[in-house]
PLY file of the C-alpha trace (Angstrom):
ply
format ascii 1.0
element vertex 106
property float x
property float y
property float z
element edge 105
property int vertex1
property int vertex2
end_header
-34.68 10.41 -18.59
-34.30 10.78 -14.81
-35.43 7.18 -14.21
-32.87 5.90 -16.71
-30.12 7.90 -15.01
-31.11 6.59 -11.57
-31.16 3.03 -12.92
-27.67 3.49 -14.37
-26.36 4.91 -11.11
-27.85 1.99 -9.20
-26.09 -0.47 -11.52
-22.80 1.37 -11.09
-23.18 1.32 -7.31
-23.57 -2.45 -7.42
-20.57 -2.92 -9.72
-18.21 -0.41 -8.10
-17.05 -2.60 -5.17
-15.39 -4.94 -7.67
-13.32 -2.01 -8.91
-12.76 -0.33 -5.57
-9.24 0.24 -4.34
-7.95 -2.40 -1.97
-5.85 -2.17 1.17
-3.01 -4.60 1.83
-1.41 -4.77 5.28
2.29 -5.59 5.48
3.57 -6.24 8.99
7.08 -5.45 10.17
8.26 -8.15 12.59
11.67 -9.53 13.54
13.39 -6.90 11.41
11.63 -8.05 8.23
8.53 -7.36 6.20
5.86 -10.07 6.46
6.15 -10.64 2.70
9.15 -10.05 0.45
6.99 -9.16 -2.57
3.39 -8.11 -3.15
1.39 -7.31 -6.27
-1.35 -4.71 -6.15
-3.19 -2.44 -8.60
-2.79 1.29 -9.18
-4.89 3.11 -6.60
-4.45 0.42 -3.93
-3.17 1.30 -0.48
-0.46 -0.55 1.43
-0.46 -0.16 5.21
2.80 -0.87 6.99
2.21 -2.03 10.57
5.04 -2.12 13.11
4.75 -5.32 15.17
8.28 -5.04 16.59
9.22 -3.62 20.00
11.43 -1.02 18.32
11.14 1.79 15.79
10.87 1.21 12.03
10.82 3.44 8.96
9.51 2.80 5.46
10.75 4.60 2.39
11.17 4.24 -1.37
13.41 6.13 -3.76
11.58 4.74 -6.81
11.25 7.55 -9.38
7.55 6.91 -10.04
6.59 7.80 -6.46
9.33 8.40 -3.89
8.17 8.59 -0.27
9.42 8.43 3.32
6.95 7.59 6.08
9.33 8.58 8.85
9.78 6.55 12.01
7.02 4.92 14.02
6.83 2.67 17.06
5.27 -0.68 17.90
1.55 -0.80 17.27
1.57 2.13 14.87
0.88 1.89 11.15
1.39 4.20 8.20
0.01 3.90 4.67
0.88 4.73 1.09
-1.51 4.75 -1.86
0.31 3.69 -5.03
-1.04 5.80 -7.87
1.20 4.66 -10.73
1.98 1.26 -12.20
5.55 0.07 -11.78
7.92 -1.79 -9.49
8.77 -0.14 -6.18
11.71 -1.04 -3.96
10.74 -0.49 -0.32
13.21 -0.41 2.58
13.54 0.47 6.26
16.08 3.24 6.83
16.89 1.86 10.27
17.27 -1.81 9.28
18.85 -1.99 5.80
18.28 -5.76 5.60
14.53 -5.10 5.42
13.45 -5.07 1.79
10.08 -5.36 0.06
9.18 -5.22 -3.62
5.77 -3.80 -4.49
4.60 -4.48 -8.05
1.78 -2.15 -9.05
-0.26 -3.33 -12.03
-2.28 -0.82 -14.06
0 1
1 2
2 3
3 4
4 5
5 6
6 7
7 8
8 9
9 10
10 11
11 12
12 13
13 14
14 15
15 16
16 17
17 18
18 19
19 20
20 21
21 22
22 23
23 24
24 25
25 26
26 27
27 28
28 29
29 30
30 31
31 32
32 33
33 34
34 35
35 36
36 37
37 38
38 39
39 40
40 41
41 42
42 43
43 44
44 45
45 46
46 47
47 48
48 49
49 50
50 51
51 52
52 53
53 54
54 55
55 56
56 57
57 58
58 59
59 60
60 61
61 62
62 63
63 64
64 65
65 66
66 67
67 68
68 69
69 70
70 71
71 72
72 73
73 74
74 75
75 76
76 77
77 78
78 79
79 80
80 81
81 82
82 83
83 84
84 85
85 86
86 87
87 88
88 89
89 90
90 91
91 92
92 93
93 94
94 95
95 96
96 97
97 98
98 99
99 100
100 101
101 102
102 103
103 104
104 105
């Protein structure tokens, strides 16, 4: 019984990287997000990296998971893990022209 359990756990360890959560980096440069739209899966993390010489903010008022990462300066990054499927509208509170759509698949 113990050998069978260990064999099963070994198989799962080999398969699990295919199902592991991913990280996507979205840069903020020239008062825009590096991509206007991304598609990820529930459980994935998006890291927002400030490549501009001034402060940015990232927030979403989407009902499924509202958040506000606050302000951060050049070279800093902040992350959000998207737990629920849905479409998220992301903005910068300082630069209202900055918009990103994150589509989270189940």
